[in-house]
Backbone as CSV, one residue per row, in Angstrom:
resi,resn,N_x,N_y,N_z,CA_x,CA_y,CA_z,C_x,C_y,C_z
1,UNK,-25.618,217.979,42.399,-26.279,219.261,42.431,-25.758,220.007,43.649
2,UNK,-24.877,220.882,43.400,-24.231,221.615,44.484,-24.929,222.934,44.692
3,UNK,-25.041,223.293,45.958,-25.639,224.574,46.299,-24.537,225.424,46.891
4,UNK,-24.349,226.569,46.335,-23.357,227.468,46.909,-24.096,228.611,47.552
5,UNK,-23.717,228.939,48.724,-24.382,230.034,49.392,-23.508,230.566,50.496
6,UNK,-23.412,231.824,50.579,-22.631,232.441,51.630,-21.138,232.313,51.386
7,UNK,-20.414,232.446,52.436,-18.958,232.395,52.355,-18.491,230.983,52.690
8,UNK,-17.283,230.688,52.344,-16.711,229.388,52.660,-16.011,229.398,54.017
9,UNK,-16.303,230.373,54.851,-15.602,230.469,56.131,-16.274,229.654,57.235
10,UNK,-17.370,228.918,56.877,-18.024,228.079,57.853,-19.138,228.764,58.603
11,UNK,-19.392,230.051,58.344,-20.477,230.740,59.039,-21.821,230.343,58.411
12,UNK,-22.886,230.327,59.187,-24.195,229.940,58.638,-24.717,230.972,57.636
13,UNK,-25.472,230.458,56.648,-26.066,231.324,55.628,-27.291,232.010,56.235
14,UNK,-27.363,233.315,56.159,-28.414,234.078,56.815,-29.592,234.411,55.883
15,UNK,-29.441,234.205,54.563,-30.524,234.510,53.630,-31.513,233.349,53.603
16,UNK,-32.771,233.683,53.410,-33.806,232.660,53.348,-33.794,232.013,51.971
17,UNK,-33.955,230.711,51.910,-34.015,229.992,50.646,-35.442,230.106,50.107
18,UNK,-35.633,230.864,49.029,-36.971,231.113,48.490,-37.392,230.106,47.430
19,UNK,-36.521,229.205,47.032,-36.867,228.231,45.992,-38.070,227.382,46.379
20,UNK,-38.163,226.826,47.591,-39.363,226.038,47.935,-40.631,226.888,47.936
21,UNK,-40.530,228.151,48.348,-41.708,229.019,48.327,-42.192,229.261,46.903
22,UNK,-41.277,229.475,46.003,-41.645,229.692,44.600,-42.266,228.430,44.023
23,UNK,-41.728,227.259,44.367,-42.296,226.002,43.885,-43.727,225.819,44.370
24,UNK,-43.968,226.107,45.645,-45.327,225.986,46.187,-46.268,226.967,45.503
25,UNK,-45.833,228.184,45.273,-46.674,229.178,44.595,-47.018,228.749,43.181
26,UNK,-46.066,228.172,42.466,-46.338,227.704,41.101,-47.336,226.555,41.106
27,UNK,-47.207,225.639,42.058,-48.161,224.530,42.159,-49.551,225.063,42.470
28,UNK,-49.655,226.016,43.389,-50.961,226.606,43.693,-51.544,227.326,42.485
29,UNK,-50.732,228.047,41.751,-51.200,228.735,40.555,-51.747,227.742,39.532
30,UNK,-51.026,226.664,39.324,-51.489,225.641,38.373,-52.793,225.024,38.854
31,UNK,-52.924,224.769,40.147,-54.165,224.194,40.686,-55.339,225.156,40.498
32,UNK,-55.113,226.447,40.717,-56.187,227.416,40.502,-56.590,227.482,39.040
33,UNK,-55.646,227.437,38.155,-55.956,227.477,36.721,-56.755,226.251,36.309
34,UNK,-56.404,225.096,36.849,-57.110,223.862,36.488,-58.537,223.873,37.028
35,UNK,-58.747,224.425,38.204,-60.074,224.365,38.819,-61.019,225.466,38.353
36,UNK,-60.571,226.449,37.603,-61.451,227.505,37.100,-62.374,226.898,36.052
37,UNK,-63.688,227.126,36.164,-64.600,226.555,35.158,-64.406,227.242,33.808
38,UNK,-64.687,226.489,32.772,-64.548,227.013,31.415,-65.633,228.056,31.180
39,UNK,-65.254,229.183,30.629,-66.212,230.253,30.349,-67.015,229.888,29.110
40,UNK,-68.309,229.699,29.298,-69.184,229.370,28.170,-70.255,230.444,28.072
41,UNK,-69.891,231.556,27.508,-70.830,232.648,27.320,-71.341,232.600,25.895
42,UNK,-72.619,232.399,25.743,-73.205,232.405,24.409,-74.610,232.969,24.513
43,UNK,-75.066,233.516,23.409,-76.413,234.048,23.329,-77.158,233.230,22.294
44,UNK,-78.171,232.508,22.752,-78.970,231.709,21.832,-80.080,232.586,21.266
45,UNK,-80.187,232.607,19.949,-81.166,233.442,19.269,-82.033,232.553,18.402
46,UNK,-83.333,232.653,18.582,-84.267,231.937,17.735,-84.712,232.885,16.630
47,UNK,-84.211,232.660,15.424,-84.587,233.509,14.305,-85.950,233.078,13.778
48,UNK,-86.779,234.025,13.385,-88.106,233.651,12.876,-87.984,232.954,11.524
49,UNK,-88.942,232.079,11.264,-88.982,231.359,10.002,-89.847,232.137,9.014
50,UNK,-89.463,232.167,7.750,-90.273,232.889,6.771,-91.598,232.178,6.553
51,UNK,-92.645,232.963,6.305,-93.959,232.375,6.046,-94.078,232.031,4.565
52,UNK,-95.068,231.228,4.252,-95.203,230.687,2.899,-95.809,231.676,1.903
53,UNK,-96.632,232.614,2.355,-97.291,233.512,1.397,-96.279,234.476,0.780
54,UNK,-96.382,234.725,-0.508,-95.420,235.598,-1.182,-95.608,237.062,-0.759
55,UNK,-94.529,237.828,-0.751,-94.652,239.239,-0.379,-95.304,240.026,-1.513
56,UNK,-95.877,241.170,-1.181,-96.411,242.014,-2.247,-95.294,242.402,-3.222
57,UNK,-95.647,242.568,-4.472,-94.647,242.818,-5.507,-93.932,244.153,-5.323
58,UNK,-94.599,245.133,-4.736,-93.980,246.451,-4.605,-93.253,246.639,-3.277
59,UNK,-93.139,245.585,-2.465,-92.547,245.748,-1.143,-91.017,245.806,-1.172
60,UNK,-90.364,245.088,-2.079,-88.904,245.054,-2.132,-88.437,245.851,-3.343
61,UNK,-87.641,246.877,-3.085,-87.089,247.719,-4.141,-85.740,247.134,-4.573
62,UNK,-85.491,246.987,-5.875,-84.216,246.401,-6.310,-83.010,247.333,-6.146
63,UNK,-83.224,248.589,-5.785,-82.118,249.553,-5.642,-81.800,249.826,-4.170
64,UNK,-82.812,250.210,-3.393,-82.577,250.643,-2.011,-83.816,250.348,-1.177
65,UNK,-83.615,249.743,-0.005,-84.697,249.472,0.931,-84.335,250.078,2.280
66,UNK,-85.362,250.539,2.999,-85.114,251.215,4.270,-85.946,250.561,5.364
67,UNK,-85.279,250.228,6.464,-85.949,249.682,7.641,-85.959,250.773,8.700
68,UNK,-87.143,251.090,9.193,-87.311,252.083,10.253,-87.958,251.386,11.444
69,UNK,-87.395,251.575,12.618,-87.983,251.046,13.849,-88.643,252.206,14.576
70,UNK,-89.926,252.042,14.893,-90.663,253.125,15.546,-90.612,252.961,17.059
71,UNK,-90.955,254.024,17.764,-90.956,253.980,19.220,-92.111,253.141,19.751
72,UNK,-93.092,252.818,18.901,-94.206,251.964,19.320,-93.904,250.486,19.102
73,UNK,-92.708,250.165,18.588,-92.312,248.772,18.418,-92.607,248.196,17.051
74,UNK,-92.919,249.038,16.080,-93.196,248.552,14.722,-91.911,248.525,13.901
75,UNK,-91.884,247.597,12.947,-90.802,247.533,11.965,-91.407,247.990,10.643
76,UNK,-90.858,249.056,10.088,-91.359,249.574,8.806,-90.361,249.238,7.710
77,UNK,-90.834,248.583,6.657,-90.016,248.273,5.481,-90.501,249.190,4.374
78,UNK,-89.704,250.158,3.991,-90.076,251.165,2.981,-91.416,251.808,3.320
79,UNK,-91.664,252.048,4.617,-92.872,252.730,5.063,-94.040,251.817,5.367
80,UNK,-93.927,250.512,5.127,-95.012,249.561,5.372,-94.678,248.732,6.612
81,UNK,-95.632,248.631,7.537,-95.400,247.852,8.759,-95.344,246.365,8.415
82,UNK,-94.306,245.688,8.943,-94.147,244.251,8.715,-93.808,243.574,10.034
83,UNK,-93.895,242.236,10.051,-93.499,241.480,11.249,-92.161,240.793,10.977
84,UNK,-91.706,239.998,11.942,-90.395,239.349,11.818,-90.332,238.397,10.630
85,UNK,-91.397,237.624,10.422,-91.402,236.666,9.310,-91.320,237.379,7.960
86,UNK,-92.056,238.468,7.829,-92.001,239.228,6.574,-90.632,239.868,6.383
87,UNK,-89.988,240.278,7.475,-88.643,240.843,7.380,-87.665,239.799,6.848
88,UNK,-87.735,238.583,7.386,-86.860,237.510,6.908,-87.129,237.223,5.437
89,UNK,-88.395,237.170,5.068,-88.764,236.890,3.672,-88.261,238.000,2.745
90,UNK,-88.423,239.258,3.161,-87.954,240.376,2.330,-86.432,240.354,2.185
91,UNK,-85.734,240.031,3.277,-84.273,239.966,3.200,-83.828,238.849,2.271
92,UNK,-84.509,237.717,2.317,-84.176,236.621,1.402,-84.443,237.028,-0.045
93,UNK,-85.506,237.778,-0.258,-85.809,238.231,-1.620,-84.748,239.213,-2.123
94,UNK,-84.242,240.069,-1.241,-83.200,241.002,-1.685,-81.925,240.249,-2.050
95,UNK,-81.664,239.137,-1.366,-80.470,238.353,-1.673,-80.607,237.609,-3.003
96,UNK,-81.846,237.454,-3.498,-82.077,236.744,-4.759,-81.773,237.619,-5.977
97,UNK,-81.697,238.934,-5.798,-81.391,239.816,-6.927,-79.952,239.599,-7.387
98,UNK,-79.733,239.834,-8.674,-78.381,239.678,-9.211,-77.427,240.679,-8.557
99,UNK,-77.866,241.930,-8.427,-77.106,242.957,-7.703,-77.878,243.231,-6.418
100,UNK,-77.230,242.994,-5.301,-77.903,243.157,-4.004,-78.257,244.618,-3.765
101,UNK,-79.533,244.907,-3.430,-79.905,246.300,-3.144,-79.349,246.764,-1.802
102,UNK,-79.208,248.071,-1.670,-78.712,248.661,-0.427,-79.805,248.577,0.635
103,UNK,-79.412,248.244,1.850,-80.356,248.175,2.973,-79.971,249.246,3.983
104,UNK,-80.907,250.172,4.249,-80.658,251.263,5.189,-81.424,251.003,6.478
105,UNK,-80.793,251.277,7.601,-81.379,251.018,8.919,-81.444,252.324,9.688
106,UNK,-82.652,252.711,10.102,-82.829,253.973,10.828,-83.850,253.801,11.951
107,UNK,-83.395,253.553,13.165,-84.349,253.525,14.274,-84.723,254.940,14.708
108,UNK,-85.954,255.102,15.151,-86.376,256.402,15.678,-85.666,256.662,17.003
109,UNK,-85.615,257.914,17.459,-84.864,258.234,18.681,-85.290,257.432,19.913
110,UNK,-86.559,257.140,20.073,-87.026,256.442,21.264,-87.392,254.988,20.972
111,UNK,-86.860,254.430,19.877,-87.140,253.027,19.547,-86.470,252.114,20.569
112,UNK,-87.072,250.969,20.768,-86.577,250.003,21.749,-85.220,249.451,21.334
113,UNK,-84.301,249.427,22.286,-82.978,248.852,22.025,-83.110,247.349,21.784
114,UNK,-84.014,246.696,22.507,-84.216,245.252,22.345,-84.691,244.939,20.929
115,UNK,-85.625,245.740,20.406,-86.109,245.536,19.038,-84.982,245.795,18.046
116,UNK,-84.179,246.819,18.286,-83.050,247.118,17.394,-82.073,245.954,17.355
117,UNK,-81.749,245.396,18.510,-80.818,244.266,18.564,-81.409,243.049,17.854
118,UNK,-82.703,242.819,18.033,-83.361,241.675,17.387,-83.336,241.823,15.867
119,UNK,-83.680,243.004,15.378,-83.696,243.236,13.927,-82.281,243.146,13.351
120,UNK,-81.293,243.687,14.062,-79.912,243.607,13.578,-79.425,242.156,13.536
121,UNK,-79.846,241.331,14.486,-79.477,239.916,14.453,-80.136,239.196,13.285
122,UNK,-81.369,239.550,12.967,-82.049,238.961,11.814,-81.323,239.363,10.532
123,UNK,-80.942,240.629,10.427,-80.232,241.110,9.239,-78.886,240.413,9.111
124,UNK,-78.182,240.288,10.226,-76.872,239.621,10.203,-77.017,238.168,9.783
125,UNK,-78.034,237.493,10.284,-78.262,236.095,9.944,-78.673,235.881,8.501
126,UNK,-79.207,236.924,7.863,-79.663,236.774,6.481,-78.511,236.813,5.480
127,UNK,-77.368,237.344,5.879,-76.220,237.408,4.971,-76.156,238.678,4.134
128,UNK,-76.948,239.677,4.471,-76.933,240.947,3.738,-75.563,241.607,3.906
129,UNK,-74.993,242.084,2.795,-73.674,242.723,2.858,-73.742,244.229,2.612
130,UNK,-74.698,244.707,1.836,-74.827,246.148,1.580,-75.774,246.737,2.611
131,UNK,-75.224,247.063,3.773,-76.022,247.511,4.906,-75.423,248.789,5.460
132,UNK,-76.275,249.738,5.850,-75.763,250.976,6.422,-76.748,251.616,7.379
133,UNK,-76.204,252.347,8.347,-77.012,253.116,9.282,-77.202,254.509,8.689
134,UNK,-78.428,255.002,8.677,-78.706,256.334,8.143,-79.418,257.160,9.211
135,UNK,-79.395,258.465,9.032,-80.088,259.367,9.936,-79.287,259.776,11.149
136,UNK,-78.028,259.365,11.236,-77.215,259.699,12.409,-76.855,261.181,12.455
137,UNK,-76.968,261.871,11.332,-76.604,263.287,11.314,-77.540,264.118,12.194
138,UNK,-78.708,263.592,12.528,-79.640,264.315,13.404,-79.099,264.436,14.820
139,UNK,-78.141,263.586,15.155,-77.660,263.531,16.527,-76.225,264.038,16.651
140,UNK,-75.820,264.943,15.778,-74.448,265.475,15.822,-74.171,266.222,17.098
141,UNK,-75.171,266.943,17.592,-74.992,267.704,18.821,-75.748,267.030,19.933
142,UNK,-75.106,266.890,21.060,-75.691,266.212,22.215,-76.917,266.985,22.689
143,UNK,-78.012,266.266,22.910,-79.217,266.886,23.448,-80.133,267.437,22.370
144,UNK,-79.833,267.226,21.087,-80.668,267.756,20.008,-81.448,266.620,19.334
145,UNK,-81.944,265.672,20.069,-82.579,264.449,19.550,-83.600,264.757,18.462
146,UNK,-83.175,264.663,17.221,-84.048,264.791,16.072,-84.555,266.183,15.802
147,UNK,-84.063,267.196,16.466,-84.560,268.547,16.269,-83.992,269.190,15.027
């Protein structure tokens, strides 16, 4: 392994040999990569379990259902207040239809973001595929909240 550097006239080489510095930097980089803890970011969600009592017969529409979140923290299914268990049960019932009904989601302007995220996670966990956000046209212009 021959190293050539400088001239062959016998004068000393004036440039610094950077190879050992690069080797040390690579070793340090590898050590830093090895010592970084593994990123384990996850959100654990406890989905509510459906209750045993059957839902009212007129609560689930086979064509279109609408979920409205109110600013007081209520979940309205086609205008009727329900809780998390009833929401899960209604979503399971919609999945039992031969043709899945459309599910519309419309939170009120001052509805809780936490409640919206919780309801959206329940909907996602249920496997509903015909889902849409409605009522967004009220907010086309900034500062016109529902006017």
